[in-house]
Phi, psi and omega in degrees: 000321183293337178301327181295336186252008177291131182298155177111159181270117177230137174277182184300319180292316180298320180292322178295319178297319179295318178300312180296324178295314180296318180298316179297319180298315180295313180300315181296318182291318179296318178295321180296314181296325181274355181071031183253148175269135176285131183230157176289145176292135181243162176297135181217160177260158180234130171240105186208133170210145186270049172222190177291127184285155176234090186286340172293317178295317179298319182292320185277326187248318186276312184300317179301325180292322178291321177297319180296328180279354178084015180290138182249347177229135178234126180267136171231151177289173178300133177253018177287166171302127178221175182304324185286308185277350180256315186247354181074027179248163174274135011218183187288346180281345186268097182296135167272318175201165180268062178225144179295131183291146176296329179291335176282311183089104183300321180295319179296317179296320180297316179297321178298313181294322179294320178295320178296315180298320179297332179268007179079023182249139177260131178266131178239119182257131178292150175201173177215189184236040180226163170236162179291146174299336176299316179299315180297318181293323181290349175286341185257051181264162184263009177097345179264143186291305178053042171091350180254124176275087183296147176287154179303138181280317184295131179079011183254171175297331178297319179296320179294316179299319183298327182263346182292147180287319181215077190289335186241153169281133182236151179270185183298338178269005181071014175277148179293129178293146185244013184057233183249008185245048176296133357258042184267328190254149165239113185285121181284146181266098182287355173282341177285129186302313183295316180297313182298316181296318180294314181300313180293321180300316182292320181289328175293324177295317178302318183294000000 
């Protein structure tokens, strides 16, 4: 977007070239910072449904069909605690915490991944760097239950946020940035040491 506002006279081709240059620079820098190798996109399979997942069913019925088709990468959505599988709210993209949901079943997910690995398939799980506004709001409780079975505070993203110096990305008005899901998301500040360490620790555990 910022390419559109760069000073100077550029024709359509020049602006397109500048856009591609900036995109390449950003991609290269992000991969370098994360210690990732840039790879070509490959054909992949998707196992995704916007209800409670059944990884035993996926392992027994879905995965064999993908293996038979010669697929080497399989994408699954985030299986972390989210608004949908934890509170029954929309939607699955809104993380409650970076922990595998009980409705998913960590053992079931592990068996699915092991079966995929045995078949020469790599599983890639989607994720993001935000939490649900529900999680942020539930941090400001008065100590009384009042009908909500709050998740444990100790060892959670809430505990990390509470001790972090600057847990969220904020705009010029000091409001928490919401990425593209206003008012569902609270964008986490990965420049904050506590937030970054927790996020990386959980994703390394998933891996």
